[in-house]
ZADREN-441572 format. One record per residue: chain; residue number from 1; x, y, z of N, C-alpha, C, CB in turn. Coordinates in steps of 0.2 Angstrom, whole numbers. Each point is the difference from the previous one (the first is absolute). Glycine has a CB too. Layout:
// residues N
atom chain = A, n = NUM, n.east = X, n.north = Y, n.up = Z, ca.east = X, ca.north = Y, ca.up = Z, c.east = X, c.north = Y, c.up = Z, cb.east = X, cb.north = Y, cb.up = Z $
...
//
This chain:
// residues 84
atom chain = A, n = 1, n.east = 59, n.north = -167, n.up = 123, ca.east = -3, ca.north = -5, ca.up = -4, c.east = -6, c.north = 4, c.up = -4, cb.east = 3, cb.north = -10, cb.up = 8 $
atom chain = A, n = 2, n.east = -3, n.north = 9, n.up = -14, ca.east = -5, ca.north = 4, ca.up = -4, c.east = -6, c.north = -5, c.up = -1, cb.east = 9, cb.north = 6, cb.up = -6 $
atom chain = A, n = 3, n.east = -9, n.north = -12, n.up = 9, ca.east = -6, ca.north = -4, ca.up = 0, c.east = -2, c.north = -3, c.up = -7, cb.east = -4, cb.north = 7, cb.up = 9 $
atom chain = A, n = 4, n.east = 10, n.north = -8, n.up = -13, ca.east = -1, ca.north = -3, ca.up = -7, c.east = 3, c.north = -7, c.up = 0, cb.east = 1, cb.north = 12, cb.up = -4 $
atom chain = A, n = 5, n.east = -2, n.north = -15, n.up = -2, ca.east = 2, ca.north = -7, ca.up = -1, c.east = 8, c.north = 0, c.up = -1, cb.east = -11, cb.north = -3, cb.up = -5 $
atom chain = A, n = 6, n.east = 14, n.north = 8, n.up = 3, ca.east = 7, ca.north = 0, ca.up = -1, c.east = 3, c.north = 4, c.up = 5, cb.east = -1, cb.north = -1, cb.up = -12 $
atom chain = A, n = 7, n.east = 8, n.north = -1, n.up = 13, ca.east = 4, ca.north = 3, ca.up = 5, c.east = 0, c.north = 8, c.up = -1, cb.east = 7, cb.north = -11, cb.up = 1 $
atom chain = A, n = 8, n.east = -6, n.north = 15, n.up = 4, ca.east = 0, ca.north = 7, ca.up = 0, c.east = 6, c.north = 2, c.up = -4, cb.east = -6, cb.north = 1, cb.up = 11 $
atom chain = A, n = 9, n.east = 12, n.north = -4, n.up = -10, ca.east = 6, ca.north = 2, ca.up = -4, c.east = -1, c.north = -1, c.up = -8, cb.east = 7, cb.north = -4, cb.up = 10 $
atom chain = A, n = 10, n.east = -11, n.north = -1, n.up = -12, ca.east = -1, ca.north = -1, ca.up = -7, c.east = -5, c.north = 6, c.up = -3, cb.east = 2, cb.north = -13, cb.up = 2 $
atom chain = A, n = 11, n.east = -7, n.north = 14, n.up = 2, ca.east = -4, ca.north = 6, ca.up = -2, c.east = 3, c.north = 6, c.up = -1, cb.east = -9, cb.north = -6, cb.up = 6 $
atom chain = A, n = 12, n.east = 13, n.north = 8, n.up = -1, ca.east = 4, ca.north = 6, ca.up = 0, c.east = 5, c.north = 0, c.up = -5, cb.east = -2, cb.north = 1, cb.up = 12 $
atom chain = A, n = 13, n.east = 5, n.north = -6, n.up = -13, ca.east = 5, ca.north = -1, ca.up = -6, c.east = -3, c.north = 2, c.up = -7, cb.east = 6, cb.north = -9, cb.up = 7 $
atom chain = A, n = 14, n.east = -12, n.north = 6, n.up = -8, ca.east = -4, ca.north = 1, ca.up = -6, c.east = -2, c.north = 7, c.up = -1, cb.east = -4, cb.north = -12, cb.up = 0 $
atom chain = A, n = 15, n.east = 2, n.north = 15, n.up = 5, ca.east = -2, ca.north = 7, ca.up = 0, c.east = 6, c.north = 5, c.up = -1, cb.east = -10, cb.north = -3, cb.up = 7 $
atom chain = A, n = 16, n.east = 15, n.north = 1, n.up = -4, ca.east = 6, ca.north = 4, ca.up = 0, c.east = 3, c.north = 0, c.up = -8, cb.east = 3, cb.north = -2, cb.up = 12 $
atom chain = A, n = 17, n.east = -3, n.north = -4, n.up = -15, ca.east = 2, ca.north = -1, ca.up = -7, c.east = -5, c.north = 4, c.up = -4, cb.east = 6, cb.north = -11, cb.up = 2 $
atom chain = A, n = 18, n.east = -12, n.north = 10, n.up = -1, ca.east = -5, ca.north = 4, ca.up = -4, c.east = 1, c.north = 7, c.up = 0, cb.east = -8, cb.north = -9, cb.up = 2 $
atom chain = A, n = 19, n.east = 10, n.north = 12, n.up = 4, ca.east = 1, ca.north = 7, ca.up = 0, c.east = 7, c.north = 2, c.up = -2, cb.east = -8, cb.north = 1, cb.up = 9 $
atom chain = A, n = 20, n.east = 13, n.north = -5, n.up = -7, ca.east = 7, ca.north = 2, ca.up = -2, c.east = 2, c.north = 0, c.up = -7, cb.east = 3, cb.north = -4, cb.up = 11 $
atom chain = A, n = 21, n.east = -5, n.north = -2, n.up = -14, ca.east = 2, ca.north = -1, ca.up = -7, c.east = -6, c.north = 1, c.up = -5, cb.east = 8, cb.north = -8, cb.up = 4 $
atom chain = A, n = 22, n.east = -14, n.north = 10, n.up = -2, ca.east = -5, ca.north = 1, ca.up = -5, c.east = -2, c.north = -6, c.up = -3, cb.east = 3, cb.north = 12, cb.up = -2 $
atom chain = A, n = 23, n.east = -2, n.north = -18, n.up = 5, ca.east = -1, ca.north = -6, ca.up = -3, c.east = -7, c.north = -2, c.up = -1, cb.east = 10, cb.north = -4, cb.up = 6 $
atom chain = A, n = 24, n.east = -11, n.north = 1, n.up = -12, ca.east = -7, ca.north = -3, ca.up = -2, c.east = -2, c.north = -5, c.up = 5, cb.east = 1, cb.north = 3, cb.up = -12 $
atom chain = A, n = 25, n.east = -8, n.north = -4, n.up = 13, ca.east = -2, ca.north = -5, ca.up = 5, c.east = 1, c.north = -7, c.up = -2, cb.east = -9, cb.north = 8, cb.up = 4 $
atom chain = A, n = 26, n.east = 9, n.north = -9, n.up = -11, ca.east = 1, ca.north = -7, ca.up = -2, c.east = 8, c.north = -1, c.up = 0, cb.east = -10, cb.north = 1, cb.up = -8 $
atom chain = A, n = 27, n.east = 14, n.north = 4, n.up = 8, ca.east = 7, ca.north = -1, ca.up = 1, c.east = 2, c.north = -2, c.up = 7, cb.east = 2, cb.north = 8, cb.up = -9 $
atom chain = A, n = 28, n.east = -6, n.north = -5, n.up = 14, ca.east = 1, ca.north = -1, ca.up = 7, c.east = -2, c.north = -7, c.up = 1, cb.east = -2, cb.north = 12, cb.up = 3 $
atom chain = A, n = 29, n.east = -4, n.north = -15, n.up = -6, ca.east = -2, ca.north = -6, ca.up = 1, c.east = 6, c.north = -5, c.up = -3, cb.east = -12, cb.north = 3, cb.up = -2 $
atom chain = A, n = 30, n.east = 15, n.north = -2, n.up = -3, ca.east = 6, ca.north = -4, ca.up = -2, c.east = 6, c.north = 0, c.up = 5, cb.east = -4, cb.north = 3, cb.up = -12 $
atom chain = A, n = 31, n.east = 5, n.north = 3, n.up = 14, ca.east = 6, ca.north = 1, ca.up = 5, c.east = -2, c.north = -5, c.up = 7, cb.east = 3, cb.north = 12, cb.up = -5 $
atom chain = A, n = 32, n.east = -9, n.north = -12, n.up = 7, ca.east = -2, ca.north = -4, ca.up = 6, c.east = 0, c.north = -7, c.up = -2, cb.east = -7, cb.north = 9, cb.up = 4 $
atom chain = A, n = 33, n.east = 6, n.north = -11, n.up = -10, ca.east = 0, ca.north = -7, ca.up = -2, c.east = 7, c.north = -2, c.up = 0, cb.east = -10, cb.north = 1, cb.up = -7 $
atom chain = A, n = 34, n.east = 15, n.north = 3, n.up = 5, ca.east = 7, ca.north = -2, ca.up = 0, c.east = 2, c.north = -1, c.up = 7, cb.east = 2, cb.north = 7, cb.up = -10 $
atom chain = A, n = 35, n.east = -5, n.north = -4, n.up = 15, ca.east = 1, ca.north = -1, ca.up = 7, c.east = -4, c.north = -6, c.up = 3, cb.east = 4, cb.north = 12, cb.up = 1 $
atom chain = A, n = 36, n.east = -7, n.north = -16, n.up = -5, ca.east = -4, ca.north = -5, ca.up = 2, c.east = -7, c.north = 2, c.up = 4, cb.east = 11, cb.north = -7, cb.up = 0 $
atom chain = A, n = 37, n.east = -13, n.north = 12, n.up = -2, ca.east = -6, ca.north = 3, ca.up = 3, c.east = -6, c.north = 1, c.up = -5, cb.east = 7, cb.north = 5, cb.up = 9 $
atom chain = A, n = 38, n.east = -12, n.north = -9, n.up = -9, ca.east = -5, ca.north = 1, ca.up = -5, c.east = -5, c.north = 5, c.up = 2, cb.east = 1, cb.north = -12, cb.up = -4 $
atom chain = A, n = 39, n.east = -1, n.north = 18, n.up = 0, ca.east = -5, ca.north = 5, ca.up = 2, c.east = -2, c.north = 3, c.up = -7, cb.east = 6, cb.north = 3, cb.up = 11 $
atom chain = A, n = 40, n.east = -13, n.north = -1, n.up = -11, ca.east = -3, ca.north = 2, ca.up = -6, c.east = 1, c.north = 8, c.up = 0, cb.east = -8, cb.north = -9, cb.up = 0 $
atom chain = A, n = 41, n.east = 9, n.north = 12, n.up = -6, ca.east = 1, ca.north = 7, ca.up = -1, c.east = -6, c.north = 4, c.up = 3, cb.east = 7, cb.north = -2, cb.up = -10 $
atom chain = A, n = 42, n.east = -13, n.north = -1, n.up = 10, ca.east = -5, ca.north = 4, ca.up = 3, c.east = 0, c.north = 0, c.up = 8, cb.east = -7, cb.north = -3, cb.up = -9 $
atom chain = A, n = 43, n.east = 10, n.north = -2, n.up = 12, ca.east = 2, ca.north = 1, ca.up = 7, c.east = 5, c.north = 5, c.up = 2, cb.east = -2, cb.north = -12, cb.up = 0 $
atom chain = A, n = 44, n.east = 7, n.north = 13, n.up = -5, ca.east = 5, ca.north = 5, ca.up = 1, c.east = -4, c.north = 7, c.up = 0, cb.east = 10, cb.north = -7, cb.up = -5 $
atom chain = A, n = 45, n.east = -14, n.north = 7, n.up = 0, ca.east = -4, ca.north = 7, ca.up = -1, c.east = -4, c.north = 1, c.up = 6, cb.east = 0, cb.north = -2, cb.up = -12 $
atom chain = A, n = 46, n.east = -3, n.north = -3, n.up = 15, ca.east = -4, ca.north = 1, ca.up = 6, c.east = 4, c.north = 3, c.up = 6, cb.east = -8, cb.north = -9, cb.up = -4 $
atom chain = A, n = 47, n.east = 14, n.north = 6, n.up = 5, ca.east = 5, ca.north = 2, ca.up = 5, c.east = 2, c.north = 7, c.up = -1, cb.east = 4, cb.north = -11, cb.up = 1 $
atom chain = A, n = 48, n.east = -3, n.north = 13, n.up = -7, ca.east = 2, ca.north = 7, ca.up = -2, c.east = -6, c.north = 5, c.up = 2, cb.east = 9, cb.north = -4, cb.up = -9 $
atom chain = A, n = 49, n.east = -15, n.north = 2, n.up = 7, ca.east = -5, ca.north = 4, ca.up = 1, c.east = -2, c.north = 1, c.up = 7, cb.east = -4, cb.north = -3, cb.up = -11 $
atom chain = A, n = 50, n.east = 6, n.north = -2, n.up = 15, ca.east = -2, ca.north = 1, ca.up = 7, c.east = 6, c.north = 3, c.up = 4, cb.east = -7, cb.north = -10, cb.up = 0 $
atom chain = A, n = 51, n.east = 13, n.north = 9, n.up = -2, ca.east = 6, ca.north = 3, ca.up = 4, c.east = 2, c.north = 7, c.up = -2, cb.east = 3, cb.north = -11, cb.up = 1 $
atom chain = A, n = 52, n.east = -5, n.north = 13, n.up = -8, ca.east = 2, ca.north = 7, ca.up = -2, c.east = -6, c.north = 5, c.up = 1, cb.east = 8, cb.north = -6, cb.up = -8 $
atom chain = A, n = 53, n.east = -6, n.north = 12, n.up = 9, ca.east = -5, ca.north = 5, ca.up = 1, c.east = -3, c.north = 2, c.up = -7, cb.east = 6, cb.north = 5, cb.up = 9 $
atom chain = A, n = 54, n.east = -13, n.north = -4, n.up = -9, ca.east = -3, ca.north = 2, ca.up = -6, c.east = 0, c.north = 7, c.up = -2, cb.east = -8, cb.north = -9, cb.up = 3 $
atom chain = A, n = 55, n.east = 10, n.north = 14, n.up = 1, ca.east = 0, ca.north = 7, ca.up = -2, c.east = 8, c.north = 2, c.up = 1, cb.east = -12, cb.north = 2, cb.up = 4 $
atom chain = A, n = 56, n.east = 14, n.north = 2, n.up = -8, ca.east = 7, ca.north = 2, ca.up = 0, c.east = 1, c.north = 5, c.up = 6, cb.east = 1, cb.north = -1, cb.up = -12 $
atom chain = A, n = 57, n.east = 5, n.north = 0, n.up = 15, ca.east = 1, ca.north = 4, ca.up = 6, c.east = 1, c.north = 7, c.up = -2, cb.east = 5, cb.north = -9, cb.up = 6 $
atom chain = A, n = 58, n.east = -8, n.north = 14, n.up = -3, ca.east = 1, ca.north = 7, ca.up = -2, c.east = 6, c.north = 3, c.up = 3, cb.east = -12, cb.north = 1, cb.up = -1 $
atom chain = A, n = 59, n.east = 15, n.north = 3, n.up = -2, ca.east = 6, ca.north = 4, ca.up = 2, c.east = -2, c.north = 4, c.up = 6, cb.east = 6, cb.north = -1, cb.up = -12 $
atom chain = A, n = 60, n.east = -1, n.north = 2, n.up = 17, ca.east = -2, ca.north = 5, ca.up = 5, c.east = 0, c.north = 7, c.up = -2, cb.east = 5, cb.north = -8, cb.up = 8 $
atom chain = A, n = 61, n.east = -9, n.north = 12, n.up = -6, ca.east = -1, ca.north = 7, ca.up = -2, c.east = -4, c.north = 1, c.up = -6, cb.east = 11, cb.north = 1, cb.up = 5 $
atom chain = A, n = 62, n.east = -13, n.north = -6, n.up = -8, ca.east = -5, ca.north = 1, ca.up = -6, c.east = -7, c.north = 0, c.up = 2, cb.east = 9, cb.north = -5, cb.up = -8 $
atom chain = A, n = 63, n.east = -13, n.north = 10, n.up = 6, ca.east = -7, ca.north = 0, ca.up = 2, c.east = -4, c.north = -5, c.up = -4, cb.east = 1, cb.north = 12, cb.up = 4 $
atom chain = A, n = 64, n.east = -5, n.north = -16, n.up = -1, ca.east = -4, ca.north = -4, ca.up = -4, c.east = -6, c.north = 4, c.up = -3, cb.east = 3, cb.north = -10, cb.up = 8 $
atom chain = A, n = 65, n.east = -4, n.north = 8, n.up = -14, ca.east = -5, ca.north = 3, ca.up = -4, c.east = -7, c.north = -3, c.up = 1, cb.east = 8, cb.north = 3, cb.up = -9 $
atom chain = A, n = 66, n.east = -13, n.north = 1, n.up = 9, ca.east = -7, ca.north = -3, ca.up = 1, c.east = -2, c.north = -3, c.up = -7, cb.east = -3, cb.north = 8, cb.up = 10 $
atom chain = A, n = 67, n.east = -4, n.north = -9, n.up = -11, ca.east = -3, ca.north = -2, ca.up = -6, c.east = 0, c.north = 5, c.up = -5, cb.east = -7, cb.north = -8, cb.up = 6 $
atom chain = A, n = 68, n.east = 8, n.north = 15, n.up = -5, ca.east = 0, ca.north = 5, ca.up = -5, c.east = 7, c.north = 1, c.up = -2, cb.east = -10, cb.north = 5, cb.up = 5 $
atom chain = A, n = 69, n.east = 10, n.north = -2, n.up = -11, ca.east = 6, ca.north = 2, ca.up = -3, c.east = -1, c.north = 7, c.up = -4, cb.east = 4, cb.north = -12, cb.up = -1 $
atom chain = A, n = 70, n.east = 2, n.north = 15, n.up = 0, ca.east = 0, ca.north = 7, ca.up = -3, c.east = 5, c.north = 0, c.up = -6, cb.east = -4, cb.north = 6, cb.up = 11 $
atom chain = A, n = 71, n.east = 2, n.north = -2, n.up = -16, ca.east = 4, ca.north = 1, ca.up = -6, c.east = 1, c.north = 7, c.up = -1, cb.east = -3, cb.north = -11, cb.up = -5 $
atom chain = A, n = 72, n.east = 9, n.north = 13, n.up = 3, ca.east = 1, ca.north = 7, ca.up = -1, c.east = -4, c.north = 2, c.up = -7, cb.east = 11, cb.north = 0, cb.up = 6 $
atom chain = A, n = 73, n.east = -13, n.north = 7, n.up = -6, ca.east = -3, ca.north = 2, ca.up = -6, c.east = 5, c.north = -1, c.up = -6, cb.east = -8, cb.north = 8, cb.up = 6 $
atom chain = A, n = 74, n.east = 5, n.north = -10, n.up = -12, ca.east = 4, ca.north = -1, ca.up = -6, c.east = -3, c.north = 5, c.up = -5, cb.east = 2, cb.north = -12, cb.up = 3 $
atom chain = A, n = 75, n.east = 2, n.north = 16, n.up = -6, ca.east = -2, ca.north = 4, ca.up = -6, c.east = 2, c.north = -3, c.up = -6, cb.east = 2, cb.north = 10, cb.up = 7 $
atom chain = A, n = 76, n.east = -7, n.north = -10, n.up = -12, ca.east = 1, ca.north = -2, ca.up = -6, c.east = -2, c.north = 5, c.up = -5, cb.east = -1, cb.north = -12, cb.up = 4 $
atom chain = A, n = 77, n.east = 3, n.north = 11, n.up = -10, ca.east = -2, ca.north = 5, ca.up = -6, c.east = -5, c.north = -4, c.up = -4, cb.east = 11, cb.north = 7, cb.up = 0 $
atom chain = A, n = 78, n.east = -17, n.north = -3, n.up = -1, ca.east = -5, ca.north = -3, ca.up = -4, c.east = -2, c.north = 6, c.up = -5, cb.east = -4, cb.north = -8, cb.up = 9 $
atom chain = A, n = 79, n.east = 5, n.north = 6, n.up = -15, ca.east = -1, ca.north = 5, ca.up = -6, c.east = 4, c.north = 7, c.up = 2, cb.east = -11, cb.north = -6, cb.up = -2 $
atom chain = A, n = 80, n.east = 17, n.north = 5, n.up = 4, ca.east = 4, ca.north = 6, ca.up = 1, c.east = -1, c.north = 4, c.up = 7, cb.east = 0, cb.north = 1, cb.up = -12 $
atom chain = A, n = 81, n.east = -5, n.north = -3, n.up = 16, ca.east = -2, ca.north = 3, ca.up = 6, c.east = 2, c.north = -5, c.up = 6, cb.east = -9, cb.north = 7, cb.up = -6 $
atom chain = A, n = 82, n.east = 12, n.north = -4, n.up = 11, ca.east = 1, ca.north = -3, ca.up = 6, c.east = -6, c.north = -3, c.up = 4, cb.east = 11, cb.north = 7, cb.up = 1 $
atom chain = A, n = 83, n.east = -12, n.north = -13, n.up = 1, ca.east = -5, ca.north = -2, ca.up = 4, c.east = 2, c.north = -4, c.up = 6, cb.east = -6, cb.north = -1, cb.up = -11 $
atom chain = A, n = 84, n.east = 2, n.north = 1, n.up = 16, ca.east = 1, ca.north = -4, ca.up = 6, c.east = -2, c.north = -7, c.up = 0, cb.east = -1, cb.north = 11, cb.up = 6 $
//
């Protein structure tokens, strides 16, 4: 039990449709209305924001970068001379 006003199955169904079909929240509101469930699109948005991770999962074996970044040196020509 998620401790919500709606049944867990309906919450999970909405979140699943949101992820699977890239459905708009207002469209999910309409789909739930077709199933005789009155739910606002902001409620669906809250469900998704609570149940979905906020940071993308990193691929295994890829090192996490810190706040610094590096760029390779770039050579350009200025007035016919190579510059760094």
